[in-house]
C-alpha positions as CSV (number, residue, x, y, z in Angstrom):
1,M,90.7,109.2,68.2
2,K,91.5,105.7,66.9
3,K,88.9,103.1,68.0
4,I,90.0,100.1,70.0
5,E,89.7,97.0,67.7
6,I,88.0,94.0,69.3
7,G,87.3,90.4,68.4
8,V,84.4,88.5,70.1
9,I,84.4,84.7,70.4
10,D,81.4,82.8,71.7
11,D,79.5,79.8,70.4
12,Q,76.1,81.1,71.6
13,T,74.8,83.3,68.8
14,L,72.4,85.2,70.9
15,F,74.9,86.2,73.6
16,R,77.6,86.9,71.0
17,K,75.4,89.2,69.0
18,G,74.2,90.9,72.1
19,L,77.8,91.6,73.2
20,V,78.7,92.9,69.8
21,Q,75.8,95.3,70.0
22,I,76.9,96.5,73.4
23,L,80.4,97.2,72.1
24,D,79.1,98.8,68.9
25,N,77.0,101.2,71.0
26,N,80.3,102.7,72.3
27,E,82.0,105.0,69.9
28,N,85.4,104.1,71.2
29,Y,85.3,100.5,70.0
30,E,85.1,98.7,66.7
31,V,84.3,95.0,66.6
32,I,86.4,93.8,63.6
33,F,85.2,90.2,63.8
34,E,83.1,87.7,65.7
35,A,83.5,84.0,65.7
36,E,81.8,80.9,67.1
37,N,84.7,78.4,67.4
38,K,88.4,77.8,67.3
39,I,88.7,77.0,63.6
40,T,86.9,80.1,62.5
41,T,88.8,82.3,65.0
42,L,92.3,81.1,63.9
43,K,91.4,81.5,60.2
44,I,90.2,85.1,60.8
45,L,93.4,85.9,62.8
46,E,95.5,85.1,59.8
47,T,94.3,88.3,58.2
48,Q,92.7,90.4,61.0
49,L,94.5,91.1,64.3
50,P,92.4,92.9,66.9
51,E,94.0,94.7,69.9
52,I,91.7,92.8,72.3
53,I,89.8,89.5,72.1
54,I,86.8,88.9,74.4
55,I,86.1,85.2,74.8
56,D,83.5,83.3,76.8
57,L,84.6,80.3,78.8
58,K,82.2,77.6,79.9
59,I,82.2,75.4,82.9
60,A,84.1,72.7,80.9
61,P,86.5,75.1,79.1
62,E,88.9,72.7,77.5
63,K,88.4,73.9,73.9
64,E,88.4,77.6,74.9
65,T,91.5,77.2,77.0
66,L,93.3,75.5,74.2
67,L,92.3,78.4,71.9
68,I,93.5,81.0,74.4
69,E,96.9,79.2,74.7
70,I,97.3,79.2,70.9
71,I,96.4,82.9,70.6
72,R,98.8,83.8,73.5
73,K,101.7,81.9,71.8
74,K,101.0,82.9,68.2
75,Y,99.8,86.4,68.7
76,P,101.4,87.7,72.0
77,N,100.4,91.3,71.4
78,I,96.7,90.6,71.5
79,K,95.2,91.2,74.9
80,I,92.6,88.7,76.1
81,I,89.5,89.3,78.2
82,V,87.7,86.2,79.6
83,L,84.0,86.2,80.3
84,T,82.6,83.4,82.5
85,T,80.2,82.5,85.3
86,F,82.7,79.9,86.6
87,Y,85.1,80.9,89.4
88,N,87.5,78.2,90.7
89,T,90.9,78.5,92.2
90,S,92.6,76.0,90.0
91,F,90.9,77.4,86.9
92,I,92.0,81.0,87.7
93,N,95.4,79.6,88.4
94,L,95.5,78.1,84.9
95,M,94.3,81.4,83.3
96,T,96.9,83.3,85.2
97,R,99.7,81.0,84.0
98,I,98.5,81.4,80.4
99,G,98.6,85.2,80.9
100,I,95.1,86.5,80.3
101,N,94.6,90.2,80.8
102,A,91.2,90.3,82.5
103,F,88.8,87.8,84.1
104,L,85.2,89.1,84.2
105,S,81.9,87.7,85.4
106,K,79.2,87.6,82.8
107,Q,77.0,89.4,85.3
108,I,78.9,92.7,84.9
109,N,77.1,95.7,83.6
110,N,78.1,97.7,80.4
111,D,80.0,100.4,82.3
112,E,82.3,97.8,84.0
113,L,82.9,96.0,80.7
114,Y,83.9,99.3,79.1
115,H,86.1,100.1,82.1
116,A,87.8,96.7,81.9
117,I,88.4,97.1,78.1
118,N,89.9,100.6,78.5
119,T,92.1,99.4,81.4
120,V,93.4,96.4,79.5
121,H,94.1,98.5,76.5
122,E,96.1,101.0,78.6
123,K,97.6,99.0,81.4
124,R,97.4,95.4,80.0
125,I,95.7,93.8,83.1
126,Y,92.4,94.4,84.9
127,P,91.8,92.2,88.0
128,T,88.1,92.3,89.0
129,E,87.0,91.7,92.6
130,P,86.1,88.0,92.4
131,Y,89.4,87.4,90.5
132,K,91.4,89.3,93.2
133,D,89.7,87.5,96.1
134,I,90.5,84.0,94.7
135,I,94.0,85.1,93.9
136,L,94.7,86.5,97.4
137,Y,93.1,83.7,99.4
138,S,93.8,80.7,97.2
139,E,95.7,77.7,98.6
140,G,98.1,75.3,97.0
141,A,100.2,76.9,94.3
142,D,101.6,80.3,95.0
143,V,99.0,82.0,92.8
144,K,99.4,85.4,94.6
145,A,103.1,85.6,93.9
146,L,102.5,84.3,90.4
147,H,99.9,87.0,89.7
148,S,101.9,89.7,91.3
149,K,105.0,88.7,89.3
150,F,102.9,89.0,86.2
151,L,101.6,92.4,87.2
152,V,105.1,93.7,88.0
153,R,106.6,92.3,84.8
154,E,103.9,94.1,82.9
155,K,104.9,97.4,84.5
156,L,108.7,97.0,84.2
157,S,110.6,97.2,80.9
158,K,113.3,94.8,80.0
159,R,116.0,97.4,80.7
160,E,114.4,98.2,84.1
161,L,114.4,94.5,85.0
162,E,118.1,94.3,83.9
163,I,119.0,97.2,86.1
164,L,116.9,95.9,89.0
165,N,118.9,92.7,88.8
166,L,122.2,94.6,89.0
167,I,120.9,96.7,91.9
168,C,120.1,93.5,93.8
169,H,123.7,92.4,93.2
170,E,125.1,95.6,94.9
171,Y,126.1,97.4,91.7
172,T,126.3,101.2,92.1
173,N,124.9,103.6,89.5
174,H,128.4,104.2,88.1
175,E,129.1,100.4,87.8
176,I,125.7,99.8,86.1
177,S,126.4,102.6,83.6
178,K,129.8,101.1,82.7
179,K,128.4,97.5,82.5
180,L,125.4,98.5,80.3
181,F,127.1,101.3,78.4
182,L,124.6,103.9,79.7
183,S,125.0,107.4,81.0
184,I,124.8,107.9,84.7
185,R,121.8,110.1,84.2
186,T,120.0,107.3,82.2
187,V,120.7,104.8,85.0
188,E,119.4,107.3,87.6
189,G,116.3,107.8,85.5
190,H,115.7,104.0,85.4
191,R,116.3,103.7,89.1
192,N,113.8,106.5,89.8
193,N,111.3,104.7,87.5
194,L,111.8,101.5,89.4
195,L,111.2,103.2,92.8
196,S,108.0,104.8,91.4
197,K,106.6,101.7,89.7
198,T,107.2,99.4,92.7
199,G,106.2,101.9,95.3
200,S,109.6,101.6,97.0
201,K,111.3,104.3,99.1
202,N,114.9,103.3,98.6
203,T,117.3,100.7,97.3
204,V,116.5,98.3,100.2
205,G,112.8,98.5,99.3
206,L,113.7,97.7,95.7
207,V,115.7,94.6,96.7
208,L,113.0,93.4,99.0
209,Y,110.3,93.9,96.3
210,A,112.4,92.0,93.7
211,L,113.0,89.1,96.1
212,I,109.3,88.9,97.4
213,Y,108.0,88.7,93.8
214,K,110.9,86.6,92.6
215,L,111.9,89.0,89.9
216,V,115.6,88.2,90.3
217,V,117.7,85.2,91.3
218,I,120.5,86.2,93.6
219,D,123.9,84.8,92.5
220,Y,125.9,85.2,95.7
221,K,129.2,84.8,93.8
222,L,128.4,88.2,92.1
223,L,127.6,90.0,95.3
224,Q,130.2,92.7,96.0
225,I,129.8,92.7,99.8
226,S,132.0,90.7,102.1
227,M,130.1,88.0,103.9
228,Q,131.5,88.6,107.4
229,T,129.9,87.9,110.7
230,P,129.3,90.9,113.0
231,F,130.9,89.2,116.0
């Protein structure tokens, strides 16, 4: 089985070396590089692209945050796991907007770290308990909706989102197949996938889900129903 290739970034040599050793002790992983700062990291990434990067964020994380933004924009396929001892609503909000894949406490044990890496590698996101608590109970910006939207978009393909948008605009399977040049069976397959991935029971559930998580913007001019009052 191919090993998961990982890069480790931390300016504290002792912690970085310890983390590398922990990862090397697992036969499923291969640390292909370690770096202590932004300059070294970006230079290495010009020739070596890991599947996952694990980066430590300090209490004043301006430099690390900038590096994460650069990696996310320049190398969007690299998954990013953040290690930190600092939990703050606005900080996690920022990390969520950037699009990190996991937010882990530095107090976690080896097994949880391994589980997070495997989950990120397979599913792209791993919300730990402190992360979820702050997301769910944060105030101010709509972090819960933002995070949920990110989760859903990670699950749904571009085609599924396209079909979801048409479903929300009252298109039937037959009309969707004609509009997107797909077979009826293919459309039905995508619809079933949407129901399964979103946990919806029917079309109404799909529409509600899409609206709650702001996955579509309803254009009322495109709706095929007549807006009549019931009285």
